[in-house]
Legacy VTK file of the C-alpha trace (Angstrom):
# vtk DataFile Version 3.0
C-alpha trace
ASCII
DATASET POLYDATA
POINTS 504 float
124.978 166.897 117.369
126.646 164.390 119.618
128.181 161.383 117.780
126.538 157.943 118.322
128.836 155.564 120.168
129.467 152.152 118.536
126.859 149.695 119.451
126.197 146.039 119.019
123.513 145.554 116.328
120.540 143.233 117.318
119.095 140.780 114.853
115.758 139.092 115.522
115.998 135.562 114.259
112.916 133.431 113.481
112.761 130.401 115.841
111.846 127.448 113.615
112.191 124.688 116.323
109.391 126.220 118.509
107.198 127.427 115.507
107.164 130.859 116.940
106.150 133.929 114.925
107.722 137.230 116.147
105.513 139.948 117.585
104.217 142.770 115.529
105.481 145.433 117.906
108.261 147.813 116.725
111.710 147.825 118.110
111.976 149.589 121.440
114.972 151.761 122.499
115.930 149.138 124.995
116.235 146.395 122.329
114.340 143.765 120.471
111.785 141.163 121.540
111.914 137.542 120.782
108.882 135.136 121.383
109.437 131.473 122.090
107.056 128.721 122.892
107.690 126.894 126.131
109.559 123.675 125.684
111.224 124.840 122.473
114.637 126.225 121.757
115.277 129.903 121.175
118.146 132.326 120.475
118.648 135.653 122.053
120.574 137.573 119.258
123.585 139.808 119.944
126.038 140.697 117.134
128.933 142.955 116.663
128.229 145.380 113.716
129.954 144.182 110.483
131.789 147.553 110.246
133.171 147.277 113.828
134.065 143.603 113.354
136.140 144.560 110.221
138.406 146.887 112.170
138.874 144.548 115.084
138.858 141.055 113.513
142.162 140.135 115.004
141.614 141.312 118.460
138.309 139.378 118.893
139.980 136.025 118.930
142.571 137.012 121.657
140.959 138.868 124.519
137.225 138.786 124.287
134.653 137.950 126.955
130.792 138.011 127.187
128.588 138.437 130.309
124.785 137.748 129.980
122.538 138.962 132.777
118.838 138.903 133.417
116.943 141.875 134.947
114.752 140.976 138.059
110.948 140.574 137.374
109.923 142.558 140.564
112.967 144.904 140.513
114.251 145.617 137.069
117.437 147.350 138.417
118.538 143.964 139.891
120.827 141.907 137.508
121.247 138.257 137.844
124.112 136.461 136.136
123.034 133.924 133.517
126.245 133.011 131.749
129.733 134.396 131.656
132.485 133.434 129.243
135.994 134.795 130.105
138.520 135.395 127.577
140.546 132.367 128.920
137.541 130.159 128.102
136.267 129.773 131.762
132.511 129.583 131.934
130.297 130.452 134.715
126.570 129.694 134.734
123.750 130.521 137.169
122.460 127.406 138.746
118.716 127.889 137.845
119.552 127.855 134.113
122.359 125.328 133.963
122.788 123.566 131.506
120.022 125.176 129.434
122.076 128.138 128.334
125.102 128.326 125.982
127.118 130.288 123.411
129.234 128.904 120.699
133.001 129.541 121.124
133.565 129.563 117.305
130.767 132.245 116.883
132.372 134.395 119.524
135.505 134.949 117.361
133.205 136.022 114.438
131.387 138.546 116.684
128.377 136.525 117.417
127.570 136.553 121.166
123.944 135.203 120.951
122.642 133.256 123.894
120.715 129.936 123.195
118.142 128.685 125.768
117.048 125.067 125.348
114.473 124.249 126.494
112.594 127.437 127.248
110.528 127.662 130.467
107.673 129.917 131.284
109.669 131.653 134.016
112.497 132.515 131.600
110.412 135.461 130.271
112.083 138.757 130.971
114.769 141.333 129.788
118.195 140.147 129.158
121.425 142.102 128.702
124.798 141.071 127.229
128.088 142.961 128.076
130.895 142.197 125.560
134.428 143.210 126.422
137.131 143.220 123.613
140.435 145.026 124.122
139.703 148.053 126.114
136.073 148.599 124.871
132.802 147.389 126.409
129.589 147.151 124.422
126.132 145.987 125.457
122.827 144.919 123.878
119.443 144.004 125.270
116.864 141.525 124.288
113.431 140.858 125.745
112.198 137.266 125.851
108.516 136.623 125.754
107.215 133.000 126.380
104.038 131.543 124.906
102.660 128.588 126.658
100.350 125.855 125.100
98.898 123.649 127.884
97.289 120.202 127.375
94.851 118.677 129.951
95.484 115.803 130.408
99.108 116.686 130.165
101.026 113.766 128.599
99.278 110.925 127.088
96.180 111.802 124.963
93.920 108.970 123.801
90.892 109.088 121.546
87.471 109.531 122.953
88.855 111.128 126.132
87.845 114.856 126.525
90.915 117.225 125.818
91.428 120.917 126.693
93.999 123.064 124.803
94.720 126.424 126.247
97.218 129.206 125.026
98.579 132.199 127.006
101.751 134.369 127.036
103.874 136.495 129.267
102.657 139.763 127.603
101.256 142.181 130.244
98.634 143.894 127.996
94.941 142.891 128.063
94.091 139.956 125.805
91.516 140.974 123.211
91.029 137.941 120.995
92.152 134.264 120.678
91.915 132.318 117.385
92.682 128.648 116.791
93.650 126.930 113.640
93.766 123.032 112.971
95.945 122.131 110.132
95.659 125.638 108.754
91.820 125.770 109.040
90.046 127.995 111.492
88.360 126.158 114.329
84.736 127.127 114.862
82.414 126.248 117.754
80.505 123.101 116.888
79.316 119.840 118.531
83.059 118.688 118.409
85.032 121.896 119.333
84.237 124.623 121.819
86.496 127.776 122.006
86.293 129.927 125.053
88.667 132.329 126.886
91.705 131.344 124.919
91.029 127.591 125.129
89.584 125.011 122.849
87.694 122.034 124.271
87.572 118.808 122.248
84.722 116.657 123.442
85.589 113.366 121.756
89.028 113.518 120.158
89.729 111.103 117.267
92.867 110.225 115.528
91.911 112.743 112.722
92.220 115.592 115.325
95.976 114.991 115.404
98.375 117.411 113.675
99.188 121.151 113.880
97.221 123.232 116.303
97.991 126.985 116.026
96.841 129.606 118.591
96.911 133.324 117.741
96.706 135.844 120.645
95.866 139.560 119.937
96.367 142.156 122.747
95.102 145.599 123.392
98.387 147.233 122.295
98.126 145.340 118.975
100.791 142.858 119.897
100.003 139.571 118.139
101.584 136.416 119.528
101.214 132.976 118.048
102.476 129.501 118.698
102.101 126.097 117.115
101.723 122.725 118.893
101.931 119.454 117.271
99.280 117.249 118.932
99.453 113.444 119.018
96.425 111.447 119.827
96.865 107.705 120.607
94.191 105.629 118.803
93.716 102.907 116.242
94.567 102.808 112.566
91.906 102.353 110.051
88.129 103.248 110.101
86.254 103.742 113.395
84.201 100.528 113.148
85.930 98.253 110.756
84.159 95.326 109.109
86.092 92.119 108.116
84.820 89.940 105.361
85.720 86.373 105.261
84.612 83.182 103.449
83.046 80.399 105.446
85.648 77.814 106.255
88.648 80.212 105.775
91.016 81.687 108.379
90.911 85.398 109.296
92.862 87.925 111.267
90.970 90.624 113.028
92.830 93.982 113.087
93.755 95.896 116.155
96.643 98.298 115.437
97.663 101.469 117.379
98.614 104.473 115.245
101.792 105.173 117.347
104.268 102.829 119.225
103.486 102.934 122.976
107.248 103.494 123.589
106.851 106.939 122.058
104.867 107.889 125.230
107.192 106.049 127.575
105.025 102.873 127.846
107.046 99.699 127.680
104.452 96.932 128.291
101.025 96.844 126.589
98.306 94.236 127.068
95.406 93.602 124.642
92.207 91.776 125.421
89.697 90.367 122.864
86.059 89.448 123.706
83.133 88.161 121.639
79.600 87.317 122.767
77.901 84.549 120.851
75.238 81.842 121.635
74.831 83.068 125.130
78.577 82.659 125.952
81.428 85.199 126.362
84.642 84.212 124.694
88.028 85.885 125.825
91.447 86.066 124.467
94.447 87.886 125.964
97.550 89.198 124.071
100.649 90.617 125.707
103.164 92.635 123.513
106.337 94.543 124.298
107.111 98.129 123.326
108.344 97.154 119.898
104.962 96.252 118.467
101.652 98.113 118.067
99.549 95.418 116.410
97.385 93.070 118.406
95.415 91.012 115.709
93.139 88.078 116.703
93.665 84.975 114.592
90.707 82.754 113.933
91.856 79.503 112.063
88.279 78.451 110.704
85.214 80.725 110.589
81.669 80.046 110.012
78.313 81.810 110.235
78.267 81.076 114.014
81.520 82.960 114.495
80.147 86.104 112.874
79.317 89.266 114.908
80.995 91.958 116.818
84.410 91.536 118.575
85.825 94.040 120.957
89.559 94.727 121.245
90.612 96.683 124.422
94.214 97.768 124.785
95.751 99.050 128.112
98.489 101.608 127.643
99.676 102.739 131.025
96.699 103.774 132.930
94.709 104.545 129.750
92.152 101.998 128.107
91.422 102.076 124.447
88.780 99.945 122.905
87.469 99.248 119.302
84.764 97.157 117.966
85.489 94.907 114.898
82.770 93.136 112.953
83.117 89.864 111.326
80.883 89.294 108.227
80.960 85.691 106.872
80.189 85.006 103.227
78.515 81.660 102.428
77.018 79.950 99.269
73.878 77.753 99.597
72.910 75.501 96.526
69.333 75.041 95.684
69.721 71.335 95.335
71.041 69.412 98.289
73.260 66.550 97.427
74.559 65.406 94.007
73.608 67.658 91.020
72.750 65.790 87.873
73.192 67.039 84.300
70.340 69.018 82.810
68.939 69.917 86.374
67.964 73.498 87.311
70.431 74.975 89.856
70.267 78.146 91.958
73.317 79.228 94.013
72.593 81.883 96.698
75.403 83.978 98.115
74.566 85.230 101.563
76.388 87.640 103.971
75.985 87.843 107.776
75.919 91.453 109.009
75.494 93.360 105.943
76.208 97.124 106.139
73.726 97.958 103.354
76.189 99.041 100.604
77.419 95.732 99.389
76.646 94.050 96.072
77.460 90.775 94.595
79.162 89.427 91.436
79.506 85.774 90.225
82.546 84.520 88.230
83.225 81.025 86.820
86.857 80.046 87.608
87.294 77.655 84.466
89.592 74.694 85.069
90.256 74.242 81.283
93.514 76.306 81.556
96.277 76.207 84.099
95.914 80.073 84.410
92.351 79.959 85.928
90.751 82.020 83.303
87.900 84.021 84.727
84.463 83.894 83.056
82.083 86.644 84.283
78.500 85.366 84.597
76.539 87.353 81.991
73.361 86.910 79.844
75.382 84.959 77.102
75.822 81.835 79.379
72.928 82.486 81.875
69.215 82.650 81.517
68.784 86.091 83.269
71.371 88.933 83.124
70.066 90.350 86.356
71.927 87.796 88.391
75.195 89.786 87.673
74.306 92.257 90.514
72.275 90.037 92.707
73.298 87.343 95.250
71.636 84.413 93.192
73.274 82.611 90.284
70.787 80.756 88.142
71.830 77.901 85.770
68.874 76.580 83.869
70.329 73.473 82.623
73.500 72.239 84.095
76.005 70.903 81.603
79.732 69.902 81.437
80.749 73.482 80.802
79.367 74.544 84.196
81.551 72.094 86.129
84.274 73.762 88.223
84.712 76.555 90.715
82.233 79.371 91.005
83.265 82.475 92.840
80.915 84.832 94.625
82.609 88.403 95.325
81.237 90.956 97.590
81.950 94.550 96.531
81.444 97.917 98.307
82.223 101.532 97.553
85.881 101.071 98.284
86.265 98.029 96.007
86.289 94.292 96.544
85.617 93.394 100.252
85.775 89.544 100.101
84.849 86.319 98.164
83.712 82.708 98.657
84.125 79.756 96.278
81.706 76.891 95.434
82.786 73.694 93.646
80.127 72.435 91.182
80.293 68.654 90.319
77.934 66.740 88.164
76.943 63.116 89.147
78.963 60.668 86.922
80.804 63.420 85.208
84.608 63.391 84.907
85.975 66.811 85.969
89.394 66.921 84.210
89.586 68.172 80.604
91.620 65.338 78.887
88.871 62.584 79.337
86.389 64.750 77.340
88.156 63.751 73.995
89.232 60.311 75.133
85.825 59.210 76.174
84.405 59.797 72.644
87.101 57.585 71.081
86.440 54.759 73.702
82.637 54.867 73.020
83.137 54.558 69.164
85.507 51.621 69.477
83.213 49.837 71.932
80.178 50.275 69.655
82.181 48.860 66.618
83.242 45.854 68.582
79.724 45.106 69.830
78.515 45.201 66.072
81.113 42.707 64.996
80.211 40.333 67.746
76.496 40.628 66.923
77.227 39.675 63.313
79.276 36.729 64.457
76.555 35.517 66.657
74.037 35.682 63.793
76.355 33.668 61.555
76.994 31.176 64.103
73.395 30.684 64.726
72.747 30.182 60.966
75.448 27.565 60.840
74.048 25.542 63.597
70.659 25.365 61.619
72.653 23.976 58.736
72.093 27.040 56.486
73.880 26.410 53.139
76.281 29.054 52.033
76.746 29.801 48.407
80.241 28.822 46.965
80.787 32.352 45.949
81.424 33.411 49.611
84.953 32.194 50.291
85.852 35.469 52.071
82.878 34.944 54.512
84.254 31.418 55.278
87.471 32.855 56.291
85.875 35.448 58.471
83.629 32.765 60.221
86.685 30.548 60.639
88.441 33.269 62.627
85.604 34.567 64.733
83.570 31.465 65.674
84.553 30.097 69.092
86.887 27.155 69.364
84.166 24.714 70.523
82.267 25.114 67.357
85.270 24.845 65.071
84.877 21.016 64.318
81.176 21.218 63.432
81.805 24.144 61.194
84.505 22.108 59.111
82.029 19.158 58.624
79.289 21.424 57.540
81.567 23.055 54.878
82.738 19.649 53.541
79.059 18.567 53.065
78.288 21.836 51.335
81.167 21.326 48.843
80.040 17.704 48.022
LINES 1 505
504 0 1 2 3 4 5 6 7 8 9 10 11 12 13 14 15 16 17 18 19 20 21 22 23 24 25 26 27 28 29 30 31 32 33 34 35 36 37 38 39 40 41 42 43 44 45 46 47 48 49 50 51 52 53 54 55 56 57 58 59 60 61 62 63 64 65 66 67 68 69 70 71 72 73 74 75 76 77 78 79 80 81 82 83 84 85 86 87 88 89 90 91 92 93 94 95 96 97 98 99 100 101 102 103 104 105 106 107 108 109 110 111 112 113 114 115 116 117 118 119 120 121 122 123 124 125 126 127 128 129 130 131 132 133 134 135 136 137 138 139 140 141 142 143 144 145 146 147 148 149 150 151 152 153 154 155 156 157 158 159 160 161 162 163 164 165 166 167 168 169 170 171 172 173 174 175 176 177 178 179 180 181 182 183 184 185 186 187 188 189 190 191 192 193 194 195 196 197 198 199 200 201 202 203 204 205 206 207 208 209 210 211 212 213 214 215 216 217 218 219 220 221 222 223 224 225 226 227 228 229 230 231 232 233 234 235 236 237 238 239 240 241 242 243 244 245 246 247 248 249 250 251 252 253 254 255 256 257 258 259 260 261 262 263 264 265 266 267 268 269 270 271 272 273 274 275 276 277 278 279 280 281 282 283 284 285 286 287 288 289 290 291 292 293 294 295 296 297 298 299 300 301 302 303 304 305 306 307 308 309 310 311 312 313 314 315 316 317 318 319 320 321 322 323 324 325 326 327 328 329 330 331 332 333 334 335 336 337 338 339 340 341 342 343 344 345 346 347 348 349 350 351 352 353 354 355 356 357 358 359 360 361 362 363 364 365 366 367 368 369 370 371 372 373 374 375 376 377 378 379 380 381 382 383 384 385 386 387 388 389 390 391 392 393 394 395 396 397 398 399 400 401 402 403 404 405 406 407 408 409 410 411 412 413 414 415 416 417 418 419 420 421 422 423 424 425 426 427 428 429 430 431 432 433 434 435 436 437 438 439 440 441 442 443 444 445 446 447 448 449 450 451 452 453 454 455 456 457 458 459 460 461 462 463 464 465 466 467 468 469 470 471 472 473 474 475 476 477 478 479 480 481 482 483 484 485 486 487 488 489 490 491 492 493 494 495 496 497 498 499 500 501 502 503
């Protein structure tokens, strides 16, 4: 049996940068096959066997050269130079592949002669051969490069709501039997959104949620399986499709309009946004110009009311593409049942209303007590209100308004996602003092005033009696002293004469 000459062992490496899986076909006598996605980086492996490298380790660093050639597509016997590295370090590269091909000098000394191609093009597919010369020996290896192409239409900038076509094909010559698509690991089935036909998938109205990993798998008649993964970026808006912003009447609000990617990521450096709102038979317009460092275009409204509620449209021009989104402004208001001043003891109804409700909102009333600096919250329940049903309804009923009801009442709007917005109403009672300290102080003042009035009344009665010359018993000296102090000065002389007559 003839001895097998020394050969260079071929190792097939997984290409992570291009997300390419190796084919299922076995290794042919001419070498191995590497699959790469167009636009990615790939490595054509070629190594000197460890056993041979152990015997010639010193000679590899002195006089070693490598020559990579490519077989012609129409005439396989024709060889075209791809890259040549002489032992002196001189490099020669074919013009069509310069500077996309390279080998590492440090790897050459360790017996690694692999050829890197970055980026891979579809016409790079074919059979490659490396000739390695060290000392007086010449060894060769062969690697076949297969290219998988994932094509987007439109090719560069993909925006939401614009139809998109994803196609997948490869350089394999066998007949294609089946094409399968996966989105973020899940099989893509024909539906009203996706349509798969002849190796391509058609997305009717792409949304931001369609971004992510798209994986195609091609199965051929010779059982060769080729697959590739493409990371799809769809330019659109952050947040829900039709956002609703809840704001209190009289407050300021910012309507959101934010892209999910920076326009500069797609080579766009100037972006213009346009806001419009139709209300009262008039069309309002606002223009916002931003540079590449920003992707947010909010509309600021300093004061909003029920007349400002409604649908606003944000249109963003990115290159030659136009994206638009509707934003609804819902205004929260409180309407009291009593117009004007509210008197103590009156029956009061506070109604919380919402413009443009979505059907899932519910209301809750809270009393923001001013008795403490921390604004302690008191939830309106059946303990301080007549009817417990007002907890979940828009109407707050106070049967008899009292001092404890004075302050700020808050109406909050809730939805499935939590609190959506709130509005406050300040309740004042006619003639009542709002601050807490006067509550104690006013009682003290009232008591003192009543006591003073009582003493004045007694003095007047005594003075009247003295004027009618009413005799006082001699046993009331204390009363004489009281009268002398409290009677006005103009009656002092008459009072003294009357006392002297009484003593006689």
